[in-house]
C-alpha positions as CSV (number, residue, x, y, z in Angstrom):
1,X,-95.8,87.9,-7.0
2,X,-93.1,87.1,-9.5
3,X,-94.7,89.1,-12.3
4,X,-94.9,92.2,-10.0
5,X,-91.2,92.2,-9.6
6,X,-88.9,94.6,-11.5
7,X,-87.2,92.9,-14.6
8,X,-83.8,93.0,-13.0
9,X,-85.1,91.2,-9.9
10,X,-86.8,88.6,-12.0
11,X,-83.6,88.0,-14.0
12,X,-81.7,87.5,-10.7
13,X,-84.2,84.9,-9.5
14,X,-84.2,83.2,-12.8
15,X,-80.4,82.7,-12.7
16,X,-80.6,81.6,-9.1
17,X,-83.3,79.0,-10.0
18,X,-80.8,77.3,-12.3
19,X,-78.4,76.5,-9.4
20,X,-81.3,75.0,-7.5
21,X,-83.6,75.6,-4.5
22,X,-80.5,76.7,-2.6
23,X,-78.1,79.0,-4.4
24,X,-75.0,81.1,-3.9
25,X,-75.0,84.9,-4.3
26,X,-71.5,84.9,-5.7
27,X,-72.5,82.4,-8.4
28,X,-75.4,84.6,-9.4
29,X,-73.0,87.6,-9.5
30,X,-70.6,85.8,-11.8
31,X,-73.3,84.6,-14.2
32,X,-74.7,88.1,-14.3
33,X,-71.2,89.6,-14.6
34,X,-72.1,92.1,-11.8
35,X,-70.5,93.2,-8.6
36,X,-71.2,90.9,-5.6
37,X,-72.3,93.9,-3.5
38,X,-75.1,94.8,-6.0
39,X,-76.4,91.2,-6.1
40,X,-76.3,90.9,-2.3
41,X,-78.3,94.1,-2.1
42,X,-80.9,92.8,-4.4
43,X,-81.2,89.5,-2.5
44,X,-81.2,90.9,1.0
45,X,-83.0,94.2,0.7
46,X,-85.5,93.5,-2.1
47,X,-86.1,89.8,-2.6
48,X,-85.8,88.8,1.1
49,X,-86.9,91.9,3.2
50,X,-89.5,93.3,0.9
51,X,-90.8,90.5,-1.3
52,X,-90.0,87.6,1.0
53,X,-89.2,85.3,-1.9
54,X,-85.7,84.1,-0.6
55,X,-84.2,83.5,2.8
56,X,-80.5,83.9,3.7
57,X,-79.0,80.6,5.0
58,X,-75.6,81.9,6.2
59,X,-72.2,81.6,4.8
60,X,-69.8,78.8,3.7
61,X,-66.1,78.9,3.3
62,X,-64.4,78.4,-0.1
63,X,-61.2,78.9,-1.9
64,X,-62.5,82.4,-2.9
65,X,-63.5,83.4,0.6
66,X,-66.9,83.4,2.4
67,X,-69.9,82.7,0.2
68,X,-73.4,83.8,1.0
69,X,-76.0,81.1,0.6
70,X,-79.7,81.7,0.0
71,X,-82.8,79.5,-0.3
72,X,-86.1,80.1,-2.2
73,X,-89.0,80.7,0.2
74,X,-90.9,77.8,-1.6
75,X,-89.7,75.1,-4.0
76,X,-92.7,76.1,-6.3
77,X,-91.2,79.5,-6.8
78,X,-87.8,78.0,-7.9
79,X,-89.6,75.5,-10.1
80,X,-91.8,78.1,-11.7
81,X,-88.9,80.4,-12.6
82,X,-86.8,77.5,-14.0
83,X,-89.7,76.1,-16.1
84,X,-90.3,79.4,-17.7
85,X,-86.7,79.6,-19.1
86,X,-86.2,78.4,-22.7
87,X,-84.3,75.2,-23.3
88,X,-81.4,77.1,-24.9
89,X,-81.3,79.6,-22.1
90,X,-81.3,76.8,-19.5
91,X,-78.4,75.1,-21.2
92,X,-76.4,78.3,-21.4
93,X,-77.0,79.2,-17.8
94,X,-76.2,75.7,-16.5
95,X,-72.8,76.0,-18.2
96,X,-72.2,79.4,-16.6
97,X,-73.3,78.2,-13.2
98,X,-70.9,75.2,-13.4
99,X,-68.0,77.4,-14.5
100,X,-68.7,79.8,-11.6
101,X,-68.8,77.0,-9.1
102,X,-65.5,75.6,-10.4
103,X,-64.0,79.1,-10.1
104,X,-65.3,79.7,-6.6
105,X,-64.3,76.2,-5.3
106,X,-61.1,75.8,-7.3
107,X,-59.0,72.9,-5.9
108,X,-61.7,71.8,-3.6
109,X,-64.7,70.6,-5.7
110,X,-65.2,67.3,-3.8
111,X,-68.3,68.5,-2.0
112,X,-69.8,69.9,-5.2
113,X,-69.0,67.0,-7.6
114,X,-72.6,65.8,-7.9
115,X,-73.8,69.4,-8.4
116,X,-71.2,70.1,-11.0
117,X,-71.9,66.8,-12.8
118,X,-75.6,67.8,-13.0
119,X,-74.9,71.3,-14.3
120,X,-72.4,70.2,-16.9
121,X,-74.7,67.5,-18.1
122,X,-77.6,70.0,-18.4
123,X,-75.2,72.3,-20.3
124,X,-74.5,69.5,-22.8
125,X,-70.8,69.0,-21.8
126,X,-71.0,65.2,-21.1
127,X,-67.1,65.0,-21.0
128,X,-67.0,67.2,-17.9
129,X,-70.1,65.6,-16.5
130,X,-68.3,62.2,-16.7
131,X,-65.3,63.6,-14.9
132,X,-67.4,64.9,-12.0
133,X,-69.5,61.8,-11.7
134,X,-66.3,59.7,-11.3
135,X,-65.2,62.2,-8.6
136,X,-68.6,62.0,-6.9
137,X,-68.3,58.2,-6.9
138,X,-64.8,58.3,-5.3
139,X,-66.1,60.7,-2.6
140,X,-69.0,58.4,-1.8
141,X,-66.6,55.5,-1.6
142,X,-64.6,57.4,1.0
143,X,-67.8,57.8,3.1
144,X,-68.7,54.1,2.6
145,X,-71.9,55.0,0.7
146,X,-71.4,52.1,-1.7
147,X,-74.9,52.2,-3.1
148,X,-74.2,55.8,-4.2
149,X,-70.9,54.7,-5.7
150,X,-72.7,52.2,-7.9
151,X,-75.2,54.8,-9.0
152,X,-72.6,57.4,-9.9
153,X,-70.4,55.0,-11.7
154,X,-73.4,53.5,-13.6
155,X,-74.4,57.0,-14.7
156,X,-70.8,57.7,-15.8
157,X,-70.8,54.6,-17.9
158,X,-74.0,55.7,-19.6
159,X,-72.2,58.9,-20.6
160,X,-69.1,57.0,-21.7
161,X,-71.3,55.2,-24.3
162,X,-71.8,58.6,-25.9
163,X,-68.5,60.3,-25.2
164,X,-65.5,58.2,-25.9
165,X,-63.1,57.8,-23.0
166,X,-59.5,56.4,-22.8
167,X,-59.1,52.8,-21.8
168,X,-57.6,53.5,-18.4
169,X,-60.3,55.9,-17.3
170,X,-63.1,53.6,-18.5
171,X,-61.5,50.6,-16.9
172,X,-61.1,52.5,-13.6
173,X,-64.9,53.2,-13.6
174,X,-65.7,49.5,-14.2
175,X,-63.2,48.5,-11.5
176,X,-64.6,51.1,-9.0
177,X,-68.2,49.9,-9.6
178,X,-67.0,46.3,-9.3
179,X,-65.4,47.0,-5.9
180,X,-68.5,48.6,-4.7
181,X,-70.7,45.7,-5.8
182,X,-68.1,43.4,-4.0
183,X,-68.5,45.3,-0.8
184,X,-72.3,45.1,-1.1
185,X,-72.0,41.3,-1.4
186,X,-73.2,41.3,-5.1
187,X,-70.8,38.8,-6.5
188,X,-72.1,38.5,-10.0
189,X,-72.3,42.2,-10.6
190,X,-68.7,42.6,-9.2
191,X,-67.4,39.8,-11.4
192,X,-69.0,41.4,-14.5
193,X,-67.4,44.7,-13.6
194,X,-63.9,43.3,-13.2
195,X,-64.3,41.1,-16.4
196,X,-65.3,44.2,-18.4
197,X,-62.2,46.0,-17.2
198,X,-60.1,43.0,-18.2
199,X,-61.7,43.0,-21.6
200,X,-61.1,46.7,-22.1
201,X,-57.4,46.2,-21.2
202,X,-57.0,43.4,-23.7
203,X,-58.7,45.3,-26.5
204,X,-56.7,48.5,-25.7
205,X,-53.4,46.6,-25.2
206,X,-53.1,48.1,-21.7
207,X,-51.1,45.6,-19.6
208,X,-51.5,47.7,-16.4
209,X,-55.3,47.5,-16.8
210,X,-55.2,43.8,-17.5
211,X,-53.0,43.1,-14.5
212,X,-55.1,45.0,-12.1
213,X,-58.3,43.3,-13.3
214,X,-56.7,39.9,-12.9
215,X,-55.7,40.7,-9.4
216,X,-59.2,42.0,-8.6
217,X,-60.8,38.8,-10.0
218,X,-58.4,36.7,-8.0
219,X,-59.3,38.5,-4.8
220,X,-63.0,38.3,-5.6
221,X,-63.0,34.5,-6.4
222,X,-61.1,33.9,-3.1
223,X,-64.4,34.3,-1.3
224,X,-66.3,32.0,-3.6
225,X,-64.1,29.4,-5.2
226,X,-60.5,29.4,-3.9
227,X,-59.3,26.9,-6.5
228,X,-60.1,29.4,-9.4
229,X,-58.1,32.1,-7.7
230,X,-54.8,30.6,-8.6
231,X,-55.3,31.0,-12.4
232,X,-55.9,34.7,-12.1
233,X,-52.9,35.3,-10.0
234,X,-50.7,33.3,-12.3
235,X,-51.9,35.3,-15.3
236,X,-51.2,38.5,-13.4
237,X,-47.7,37.3,-12.6
238,X,-47.0,36.6,-16.3
239,X,-48.2,40.0,-17.3
240,X,-46.1,41.7,-14.6
241,X,-43.0,39.8,-15.8
242,X,-43.7,40.9,-19.4
243,X,-44.1,44.5,-18.3
244,X,-40.8,44.4,-16.4
245,X,-42.3,46.3,-13.5
246,X,-40.7,45.1,-10.2
247,X,-43.5,46.4,-8.1
248,X,-46.1,44.5,-10.0
249,X,-44.0,41.4,-10.0
250,X,-43.6,41.6,-6.2
251,X,-47.3,42.2,-5.7
252,X,-48.2,39.3,-8.0
253,X,-45.7,37.0,-6.2
254,X,-47.2,38.1,-2.8
255,X,-50.8,37.2,-3.9
256,X,-49.7,33.9,-5.5
257,X,-47.5,33.0,-2.5
258,X,-50.3,33.8,-0.1
259,X,-52.7,31.6,-2.1
260,X,-50.2,28.7,-2.1
261,X,-49.4,29.1,1.6
262,X,-53.1,29.2,2.6
263,X,-54.0,26.4,0.2
264,X,-51.3,24.1,1.6
265,X,-52.0,25.1,5.2
266,X,-55.7,24.5,4.9
267,X,-55.1,21.1,3.2
268,X,-52.7,20.0,5.9
269,X,-54.8,21.3,8.8
270,X,-57.9,19.7,7.2
271,X,-56.2,16.3,7.1
272,X,-55.0,16.7,10.8
273,X,-58.5,17.8,12.0
274,X,-60.1,14.9,10.1
275,X,-57.8,12.5,11.8
276,X,-58.4,14.0,15.2
277,X,-62.1,13.8,14.8
278,X,-62.0,10.2,13.5
279,X,-59.8,9.2,16.5
280,X,-62.0,11.1,19.0
281,X,-65.2,9.6,17.6
282,X,-63.7,6.1,17.6
283,X,-62.6,6.5,21.2
284,X,-66.1,7.7,22.2
285,X,-67.8,4.8,20.5
286,X,-65.5,2.4,22.3
287,X,-66.9,3.3,25.7
288,X,-69.6,1.1,27.4
289,X,-73.2,2.3,27.7
290,X,-72.7,3.6,31.2
291,X,-70.4,6.3,29.9
292,X,-73.3,7.7,27.8
293,X,-75.6,7.7,30.8
294,X,-73.3,10.2,32.4
295,X,-72.3,12.2,29.2
296,X,-75.0,12.8,26.5
297,X,-73.9,11.8,23.0
298,X,-75.0,15.2,21.6
299,X,-72.6,17.0,24.0
300,X,-69.8,14.7,23.1
301,X,-70.3,15.3,19.3
302,X,-70.6,19.0,19.8
303,X,-67.4,19.1,22.0
304,X,-65.3,17.1,19.5
305,X,-66.5,19.2,16.6
306,X,-66.0,22.6,18.3
307,X,-62.7,21.7,19.8
308,X,-61.2,20.4,16.6
309,X,-62.5,23.5,14.8
310,X,-60.9,25.8,17.3
311,X,-57.7,23.8,17.0
312,X,-57.7,24.4,13.2
313,X,-58.3,28.2,13.8
314,X,-55.4,28.4,16.2
315,X,-53.0,26.7,13.8
316,X,-54.1,29.1,11.0
317,X,-53.5,32.1,13.2
318,X,-50.1,30.8,14.2
319,X,-49.1,30.2,10.6
320,X,-50.4,33.6,9.6
321,X,-48.4,35.2,12.5
322,X,-45.2,33.4,11.4
323,X,-45.7,34.6,7.9
324,X,-46.2,38.2,9.0
325,X,-43.1,38.0,11.2
326,X,-41.0,36.8,8.3
327,X,-42.4,39.6,6.1
328,X,-41.6,42.1,8.8
329,X,-38.0,40.7,9.0
330,X,-37.5,40.9,5.2
331,X,-38.9,44.5,5.0
332,X,-36.8,45.6,7.9
333,X,-33.7,44.3,6.2
334,X,-34.6,46.0,3.0
335,X,-35.4,49.3,4.8
336,X,-32.0,49.1,6.7
337,X,-30.2,49.1,3.3
338,X,-32.4,52.0,2.0
339,X,-32.0,54.2,5.1
340,X,-30.6,53.0,8.4
341,X,-31.6,56.2,10.2
342,X,-35.3,55.8,9.3
343,X,-35.1,52.1,10.1
344,X,-33.8,52.8,13.6
345,X,-36.5,55.4,14.1
346,X,-39.1,52.9,13.1
347,X,-37.7,50.3,15.5
348,X,-37.7,52.8,18.3
349,X,-41.4,53.3,17.8
350,X,-42.1,49.5,17.8
351,X,-42.5,49.3,21.7
352,X,-45.3,51.9,21.6
353,X,-47.1,50.1,18.8
354,X,-46.7,46.9,20.7
355,X,-48.3,48.5,23.8
356,X,-51.1,49.8,21.7
357,X,-51.7,46.3,20.3
358,X,-51.8,44.9,23.8
359,X,-54.4,47.4,24.8
360,X,-56.5,46.5,21.8
361,X,-56.0,42.8,22.6
362,X,-57.3,43.3,26.1
363,X,-60.4,45.2,24.9
364,X,-61.0,42.6,22.1
365,X,-60.7,39.8,24.6
366,X,-63.3,41.4,26.9
367,X,-65.8,41.9,24.1
368,X,-65.2,38.4,22.7
369,X,-65.8,36.8,26.0
370,X,-69.0,38.7,26.5
371,X,-70.1,37.4,23.0
372,X,-69.2,33.8,23.8
373,X,-71.1,34.0,27.1
374,X,-74.2,35.4,25.5
375,X,-74.1,32.6,22.8
376,X,-73.5,30.0,25.6
377,X,-76.6,31.2,27.5
378,X,-78.7,31.1,24.3
379,X,-77.5,27.6,23.5
C-alpha cells in the first residue's frame, strides 16, 4: 500500500513517522517547508479519504493557533516508514521536528517536554535533550508523579555524564531526584542524591548549592535520626553567615531554632510523661486484689499508656501553636514597618481566614471521630 503511493505522499508520511504514531500537520509542513494548506490537502484528501492510512484526531490549541492532529491507521505503518529511513536522515528529521515543535509551542513547551527531549536526543543534541528532561521532571513533580520524576532526572544525569553542565544545574538535578526519592520513602537514595549535590557544591565552590544541600540533608535526617539533624543545620548557618545573605541566615536560624525547640520540648515532655506513667503504675499496683477483679489489668495499662501519650501530643500542639503565634506577631510587626496599608488589609482578611479554619476544624473533627469510633469497634 505504501509503495503504491506517489513519491510526495510517501515523503509526507515518512516525515510524519518521525514525530510518532500521532503527528501534527503543521510540524510536517514546517519540516517540508511547504504551505500548511498543501499538507492538509494531502493528509485529508489523499492519505485519509483515498488511501485510509491516517485518521484526523481533531485540533489542539497552541501559541501559533489551532494545530491539526493526525494518527496513523496502524502502528505498523508508522514503524515501517520510520525503519526505512537512513540513520543520518532520521537524525536530521528529528532535529527539524524538534525545532518545529519548539516554534509552534513557543513559551508553552511543558506538555511536550518529554517529546522534545526524545527528538533532540535522537537528533544528537544532548544539551537540549538534558534541558527538556529536566523540564519534564519538574512537570511530573507538579502532578505528583514522583516515579516519573526519578526516571527523567536519572536520564538527565546519564546525559550530563557526556555533556558537561554547570554546577548549579547538575546539583539541581541531584536535589530534584533526591526530593522525589524522599517523597517515595526511599531514604538511602534520597540521602545519596543530596550528598552528591553537596559534593558538587564543594568541588565547584558554590556556597548556595552547599547551603541548600545541607538544609535538605537536615530535613531528611529529621525523619530518621533527629540528633544528626543539628549538625547539618549548624553547617548551613555557618555557610549562610559567610555568604552574607540575610535570607539564608534567617532560614538557617529558623531551621536550627525549630530543631532546638522541638528537641527541648520533646525531652521535657518525655520526662513529664515518664513521671506520670511511673506514678500511675505505682498507684495501680498499690490497690488490693479486689480492684483488679473489677478492672482488668490490661485495660488499666492501655488507659495509662494512651492517656499519657495523648497528653504529650496536646502539649506538643500547644507549644507549636504558641511558636506559630509568636512568629505571626513578629512577621506582622515587620510587615507594618514595610507597608502599613498592606498590613491593615491583611489584618482585615484575618476574620475570614479564621472562619474558614473553624469550618475545616469542624469537618476534621467529624472525620477524626468516625475514625476513632471505627478503631474502637475493631479493638
